[in-house]
OpenMM code with the backbone's topology and positions (N, CA, C; nanometers):
from openmm import Vec3, app, unit

residues = "GLY LEU PHE ILE TYR PHE VAL LEU LEU GLU GLY ASN TYR GLY THR THR LEU GLY LYS GLU ILE MET LYS LEU GLN ILE ILE THR GLU SER GLY GLU ARG PRO ASP PHE THR ASP THR ALA LYS SER ALA VAL GLY LYS ALA PHE PHE LEU PRO ILE ASP PHE ILE VAL GLY LEU PHE MET SER ASP GLU GLY SER GLY GLN VAL LYS LEU ASN GLN ARG LEU MET GLN ARG VAL ALA LYS THR LEU VAL ILE VAL LYS GLN PRO GLN GLU THR ARG ARG GLN VAL ASN PHE VAL LYS LYS GLN".split()
positions = [
    Vec3(11.4061, 8.4380, 7.8934),
    Vec3(11.2798, 8.4104, 7.9663),
    Vec3(11.2966, 8.4055, 8.1083),
    Vec3(11.3901, 8.3110, 8.1495),
    Vec3(11.3962, 8.2978, 8.2976),
    Vec3(11.4612, 8.4238, 8.3770),
    Vec3(11.5716, 8.4770, 8.2989),
    Vec3(11.6334, 8.6048, 8.3706),
    Vec3(11.5148, 8.7101, 8.3782),
    Vec3(11.4324, 8.7377, 8.2976),
    Vec3(11.3273, 8.8340, 8.2926),
    Vec3(11.2251, 8.7896, 8.4325),
    Vec3(11.1816, 8.6455, 8.4175),
    Vec3(11.1092, 8.6104, 8.5275),
    Vec3(11.1665, 8.6370, 8.6842),
    Vec3(11.2997, 8.6075, 8.6883),
    Vec3(11.3449, 8.6228, 8.8218),
    Vec3(11.3681, 8.7748, 8.8579),
    Vec3(11.4035, 8.8477, 8.7541),
    Vec3(11.4136, 8.9964, 8.7860),
    Vec3(11.2645, 9.0481, 8.8218),
    Vec3(11.1739, 9.0310, 8.7420),
    Vec3(11.0480, 9.0904, 8.7661),
    Vec3(10.9743, 9.0670, 8.9026),
    Vec3(10.9862, 8.9174, 8.9218),
    Vec3(10.9194, 8.8829, 9.0506),
    Vec3(11.0097, 8.9071, 9.1733),
    Vec3(11.1291, 8.8801, 9.1610),
    Vec3(11.2042, 8.8981, 9.2807),
    Vec3(11.2141, 9.0632, 9.2979),
    Vec3(11.2249, 9.1431, 9.2011),
    Vec3(11.2310, 9.2843, 9.2249),
    Vec3(11.1079, 9.3410, 9.2691),
    Vec3(10.9965, 9.2953, 9.2297),
    Vec3(10.8531, 9.3479, 9.2663),
    Vec3(10.8178, 9.3013, 9.3930),
    Vec3(10.8255, 9.1614, 9.4234),
    Vec3(10.7796, 9.0847, 9.5241),
    Vec3(10.8806, 9.0370, 9.6379),
    Vec3(10.9950, 9.0280, 9.5931),
    Vec3(11.0927, 8.9594, 9.6820),
    Vec3(11.0838, 8.8295, 9.6761),
    Vec3(11.0188, 8.7642, 9.5837),
    Vec3(11.0015, 8.6179, 9.5841),
    Vec3(10.9476, 8.5639, 9.4471),
    Vec3(10.9598, 8.4471, 9.4133),
    Vec3(10.9321, 8.3918, 9.3049),
    Vec3(10.8381, 8.2692, 9.3412),
    Vec3(10.7563, 8.2257, 9.2385),
    Vec3(10.6519, 8.1246, 9.2654),
    Vec3(10.7085, 8.0181, 9.3723),
    Vec3(10.8259, 7.9492, 9.3299),
    Vec3(10.8811, 7.8512, 9.4059),
    Vec3(10.9243, 7.8851, 9.5262),
    Vec3(10.9783, 8.0052, 9.5492),
    Vec3(11.0182, 8.0658, 9.6814),
    Vec3(10.9003, 8.0778, 9.7618),
    Vec3(10.7689, 8.1170, 9.7205),
    Vec3(10.6657, 8.1590, 9.7840),
    Vec3(10.6176, 8.0299, 9.8266),
    Vec3(10.6165, 7.9096, 9.7602),
    Vec3(10.5674, 7.7739, 9.7969),
    Vec3(10.6552, 7.7222, 9.9166),
    Vec3(10.7821, 7.7640, 9.9137),
    Vec3(10.8618, 7.7070, 10.0062),
    Vec3(10.8763, 7.8221, 10.1282),
    Vec3(10.7974, 7.9252, 10.1232),
    Vec3(10.8017, 8.0337, 10.2163),
    Vec3(10.9422, 8.0936, 10.2327),
    Vec3(11.0069, 8.1278, 10.1376),
    Vec3(11.1259, 8.1929, 10.1255),
    Vec3(11.1241, 8.3156, 10.0584),
    Vec3(11.2226, 8.4368, 10.0829),
    Vec3(11.2019, 8.5551, 10.0202),
    Vec3(11.3509, 8.6042, 10.0046),
    Vec3(11.3729, 8.6901, 9.9276),
    Vec3(11.4979, 8.7479, 9.9021),
    Vec3(11.5181, 8.8893, 9.9685),
    Vec3(11.6297, 8.9220, 10.0378),
    Vec3(11.6425, 9.0462, 10.0890),
    Vec3(11.7929, 9.0719, 10.0628),
    Vec3(11.8216, 9.2144, 10.0910),
    Vec3(11.9726, 9.2448, 10.0735),
    Vec3(12.0375, 9.2143, 10.1995),
    Vec3(12.1711, 9.2237, 10.2119),
    Vec3(12.2592, 9.1912, 10.3316),
    Vec3(12.2162, 9.3020, 10.4352),
    Vec3(12.1613, 9.4112, 10.4062),
    Vec3(12.1062, 9.5127, 10.5101),
    Vec3(11.9594, 9.4749, 10.5638),
    Vec3(11.9059, 9.3897, 10.4978),
    Vec3(11.7696, 9.3526, 10.5449),
    Vec3(11.6559, 9.4121, 10.4778),
    Vec3(11.6763, 9.4729, 10.3475),
    Vec3(11.5715, 9.5488, 10.2873),
    Vec3(11.5380, 9.4677, 10.1709),
    Vec3(11.4273, 9.5023, 10.1013),
    Vec3(11.4007, 9.4377, 9.9778),
    Vec3(11.4786, 9.4863, 9.8656),
    Vec3(11.5344, 9.3811, 9.7787),
    Vec3(11.6395, 9.4107, 9.6745),
    Vec3(11.5703, 9.5127, 9.5692),
    Vec3(11.6368, 9.5791, 9.5006),
    Vec3(11.5845, 9.6615, 9.3786),
    Vec3(11.6014, 9.5888, 9.2615),
    Vec3(11.5652, 9.6375, 9.1579),
    Vec3(11.5774, 9.5578, 9.0257),
    Vec3(11.7295, 9.5440, 8.9820),
    Vec3(11.8194, 9.6263, 9.0385),
    Vec3(11.9648, 9.6002, 9.0025),
    Vec3(12.0094, 9.4816, 9.0666),
    Vec3(11.9826, 9.4888, 9.1980),
    Vec3(12.0167, 9.3725, 9.2839),
    Vec3(11.9741, 9.2288, 9.2350),
    Vec3(11.8483, 9.2279, 9.1792),
    Vec3(11.7727, 9.1034, 9.1405),
    Vec3(11.8248, 9.0686, 9.0242),
    Vec3(11.8523, 9.1712, 8.9116),
    Vec3(11.9168, 9.1286, 8.8001),
    Vec3(12.0664, 9.0717, 8.8061),
    Vec3(12.1447, 9.1155, 8.9051),
    Vec3(12.2557, 9.0671, 8.9295),
    Vec3(12.2780, 8.9195, 8.9678),
    Vec3(12.1771, 8.8959, 9.0597),
    Vec3(12.1507, 8.7552, 9.1230),
    Vec3(12.1022, 8.6653, 9.0011),
    Vec3(12.0102, 8.7189, 8.9369),
    Vec3(11.9383, 8.6407, 8.8288),
    Vec3(12.0393, 8.5928, 8.7209),
    Vec3(12.1520, 8.6729, 8.6978),
    Vec3(12.2468, 8.6340, 8.5834),
    Vec3(12.2933, 8.4964, 8.6021),
    Vec3(12.3133, 8.4601, 8.7389),
    Vec3(12.3795, 8.3383, 8.7695),
    Vec3(12.2813, 8.2171, 8.7812),
    Vec3(12.1538, 8.2509, 8.8015),
    Vec3(12.0425, 8.1447, 8.7965),
    Vec3(12.0204, 8.1120, 8.6580),
    Vec3(12.0055, 8.2167, 8.5729),
    Vec3(11.9364, 8.1884, 8.4491),
    Vec3(12.0470, 8.1484, 8.3327),
    Vec3(12.1631, 8.1795, 8.3378),
    Vec3(12.2639, 8.1556, 8.2527),
    Vec3(12.3833, 8.0579, 8.2860),
    Vec3(12.4138, 8.0508, 8.4315),
    Vec3(12.5251, 7.9552, 8.4465),
    Vec3(12.5136, 7.9113, 8.5958),
    Vec3(12.4068, 7.8453, 8.6358),
    Vec3(12.3588, 7.7943, 8.7615),
    Vec3(12.4854, 7.7031, 8.8347),
    Vec3(12.5147, 7.6012, 8.7333),
    Vec3(12.5925, 7.5229, 8.8028),
    Vec3(12.7363, 7.5730, 8.8594),
    Vec3(12.7893, 7.6538, 8.7771),
    Vec3(12.9168, 7.7364, 8.7959),
    Vec3(12.9078, 7.8264, 8.9067),
    Vec3(12.7680, 7.9142, 8.9096),
    Vec3(12.7440, 8.0060, 9.0217),
    Vec3(12.7492, 7.9478, 9.1457),
    Vec3(12.6689, 7.8149, 9.1530),
    Vec3(12.6533, 7.7502, 9.2755),
    Vec3(12.7820, 7.6834, 9.3307),
    Vec3(12.8649, 7.6274, 9.2483),
    Vec3(12.9860, 7.5560, 9.2768),
    Vec3(13.0985, 7.6693, 9.3279),
    Vec3(13.1081, 7.7549, 9.2570),
    Vec3(13.1979, 7.8869, 9.3078),
    Vec3(13.1526, 7.9395, 9.4335),
    Vec3(13.0339, 7.9645, 9.4364),
    Vec3(12.9907, 8.0091, 9.5803),
    Vec3(12.9941, 7.9148, 9.6930),
    Vec3(12.9921, 7.8013, 9.6724),
    Vec3(13.0027, 7.6889, 9.7698),
    Vec3(13.1416, 7.6875, 9.8281),
    Vec3(13.2506, 7.7057, 9.7454),
    Vec3(13.3635, 7.7014, 9.7780),
    Vec3(13.4351, 7.8333, 9.8216),
    Vec3(13.3620, 7.9475, 9.8262),
    Vec3(13.4054, 8.0846, 9.8569),
    Vec3(13.3475, 8.0747, 10.0125),
    Vec3(13.4697, 8.0443, 10.0944),
    Vec3(13.4148, 8.0295, 10.2467),
    Vec3(13.4409, 8.1590, 10.3233),
    Vec3(13.3574, 8.1848, 10.4265),
    Vec3(13.3517, 8.2896, 10.5022),
    Vec3(13.4323, 8.2511, 10.6322),
    Vec3(13.4724, 8.1284, 10.6297),
    Vec3(13.5457, 8.0948, 10.7657),
    Vec3(13.6788, 8.1605, 10.7815),
    Vec3(13.7047, 8.1982, 10.9068),
    Vec3(13.8224, 8.2900, 10.9456),
    Vec3(13.7762, 8.4390, 10.9178),
    Vec3(13.6730, 8.4715, 10.8694),
    Vec3(13.6525, 8.6199, 10.8561),
    Vec3(13.5662, 8.6761, 10.9714),
    Vec3(13.5121, 8.5737, 11.0754),
    Vec3(13.4394, 8.6134, 11.1677),
    Vec3(13.2959, 8.6457, 11.1441),
    Vec3(13.2734, 8.5959, 11.0308),
    Vec3(13.1304, 8.6279, 10.9860),
    Vec3(13.0561, 8.4991, 10.9836),
    Vec3(12.9190, 8.4960, 10.9873),
    Vec3(12.8299, 8.3782, 10.9802),
    Vec3(12.8417, 8.3320, 10.8344),
    Vec3(12.8354, 8.1935, 10.8052),
    Vec3(12.8437, 8.1396, 10.6870),
    Vec3(12.6954, 8.1737, 10.6155),
    Vec3(12.6779, 8.2293, 10.5058),
    Vec3(12.5483, 8.2709, 10.4596),
    Vec3(12.5004, 8.1732, 10.3428),
    Vec3(12.6075, 8.1016, 10.2883),
    Vec3(12.5758, 7.9968, 10.1891),
    Vec3(12.5170, 8.0660, 10.0612),
    Vec3(12.5795, 8.1746, 10.0234),
    Vec3(12.5391, 8.2390, 9.8935),
    Vec3(12.6052, 8.1811, 9.7812),
    Vec3(12.5220, 8.1927, 9.6532),
    Vec3(12.5905, 8.1560, 9.5194),
    Vec3(12.6732, 8.2769, 9.4894),
    Vec3(12.7636, 8.2646, 9.4041),
    Vec3(12.8618, 8.3673, 9.3721),
    Vec3(12.7910, 8.4939, 9.3346),
    Vec3(12.6816, 8.4965, 9.2435),
    Vec3(12.6215, 8.6224, 9.2139),
    Vec3(12.5315, 8.6791, 9.3161),
    Vec3(12.4986, 8.6024, 9.4098),
    Vec3(12.4295, 8.6671, 9.5311),
    Vec3(12.5141, 8.7249, 9.6112),
    Vec3(12.6440, 8.6861, 9.6161),
    Vec3(12.7515, 8.7790, 9.6768),
    Vec3(12.7787, 8.8982, 9.6150),
    Vec3(12.7868, 8.8971, 9.4720),
    Vec3(12.8078, 9.0255, 9.3999),
    Vec3(12.6926, 9.1118, 9.4250),
    Vec3(12.5722, 9.0571, 9.4252),
    Vec3(12.4396, 9.1600, 9.4368),
    Vec3(12.4100, 9.1780, 9.5856),
    Vec3(12.4902, 9.1106, 9.6780),
    Vec3(12.4629, 9.1385, 9.8326),
    Vec3(12.3346, 9.1170, 9.8480),
    Vec3(12.2674, 8.9807, 9.8236),
    Vec3(12.1483, 8.9437, 9.8446),
    Vec3(12.1530, 8.8025, 9.9280),
    Vec3(12.0394, 8.7806, 9.9899),
    Vec3(12.0242, 8.6636, 10.0608),
    Vec3(11.8850, 8.6047, 10.0438),
    Vec3(11.8977, 8.4700, 10.0432),
    Vec3(11.7446, 8.3854, 10.0478),
    Vec3(11.7260, 8.3616, 10.2088),
    Vec3(11.6005, 8.4008, 10.2563),
    Vec3(11.5579, 8.3671, 10.3916),
    Vec3(11.4392, 8.3143, 10.4133),
    Vec3(11.4187, 8.2501, 10.5032),
    Vec3(11.2728, 8.1952, 10.5536),
    Vec3(11.1765, 8.3306, 10.5544),
    Vec3(11.0754, 8.3374, 10.5110),
    Vec3(10.9757, 8.4289, 10.5189),
    Vec3(10.9451, 8.4698, 10.6630),
    Vec3(10.9383, 8.5776, 10.7258),
    Vec3(10.8955, 8.6139, 10.8701),
    Vec3(10.7407, 8.5994, 10.8627),
    Vec3(10.6811, 8.5381, 10.9566),
    Vec3(10.5171, 8.5477, 10.9617),
    Vec3(10.4646, 8.6794, 10.9729),
    Vec3(10.3662, 8.7183, 10.9124),
    Vec3(10.3102, 8.8587, 10.9215),
    Vec3(10.2645, 8.8960, 11.0680),
    Vec3(10.2846, 9.0096, 11.1285),
    Vec3(10.2212, 9.0116, 11.2531),
    Vec3(10.0729, 9.0225, 11.2565),
    Vec3(10.0298, 8.9518, 11.3679),
    Vec3(9.8861, 8.9529, 11.3943),
    Vec3(9.8432, 9.0846, 11.4186),
    Vec3(9.7515, 9.1390, 11.3253),
    Vec3(9.6880, 9.2670, 11.3502),
    Vec3(9.5779, 9.2645, 11.4440),
    Vec3(9.5903, 9.3325, 11.5572),
    Vec3(9.4845, 9.3409, 11.6629),
    Vec3(9.3592, 9.4208, 11.6078),
    Vec3(9.2723, 9.3451, 11.6474),
    Vec3(9.1286, 9.4070, 11.5993),
    Vec3(9.0943, 9.5252, 11.7108),
    Vec3(9.0688, 9.6405, 11.6741),
    Vec3(9.0272, 9.7386, 11.7634),
    Vec3(8.8875, 9.7769, 11.7661),
    Vec3(8.8339, 9.7747, 11.8589),
    Vec3(8.6867, 9.8021, 11.8620),
    Vec3(8.6652, 9.9385, 11.9214),
    Vec3(8.5942, 10.0297, 11.8510),
    Vec3(8.5666, 10.1795, 11.8775),
    Vec3(8.4452, 10.1797, 11.9557),
    Vec3(8.4268, 10.2459, 12.0712),
    Vec3(8.3155, 10.2611, 12.1537),
    Vec3(8.2800, 10.4181, 12.1545),
    Vec3(8.1693, 10.4443, 12.1154),
    Vec3(8.1121, 10.5740, 12.1072),
    Vec3(8.0749, 10.6359, 12.2449),
    Vec3(8.1478, 10.7254, 12.2767),
    Vec3(8.1124, 10.7948, 12.4140),
    Vec3(7.9673, 10.8738, 12.3977),
    Vec3(7.9120, 10.8591, 12.5086),
    Vec3(7.7595, 10.9076, 12.5239),
    Vec3(7.7687, 11.0494, 12.5864),
] * unit.nanometer
topology = app.Topology()
chain = topology.addChain("A")
for resn in residues:
    res = topology.addResidue(resn, chain)
    for name in ("N", "CA", "C"):
        topology.addAtom(name, app.Element.getBySymbol(name[0]), res)
């Protein structure tokens, strides 16, 4: 049940209900919306073995690699996905059209 929930919502919308409330979203390491394969890989860890997924990811250090520490769970590293704070939507300018006479 949880596996399907995560895959469908994160694959379609890049977020789940809890992430939406916290203003978070999932992206790939390249900054794009993940596809269903990416979200399925990430969801395996959350749905079936979260404590192990979290602890192993916690101890997998990026230090010494010259990379920014991303705080990813193990299966997020496998899926190459990140959880980020949602970026605010750009304010759309209202354009008023004036008819020439």
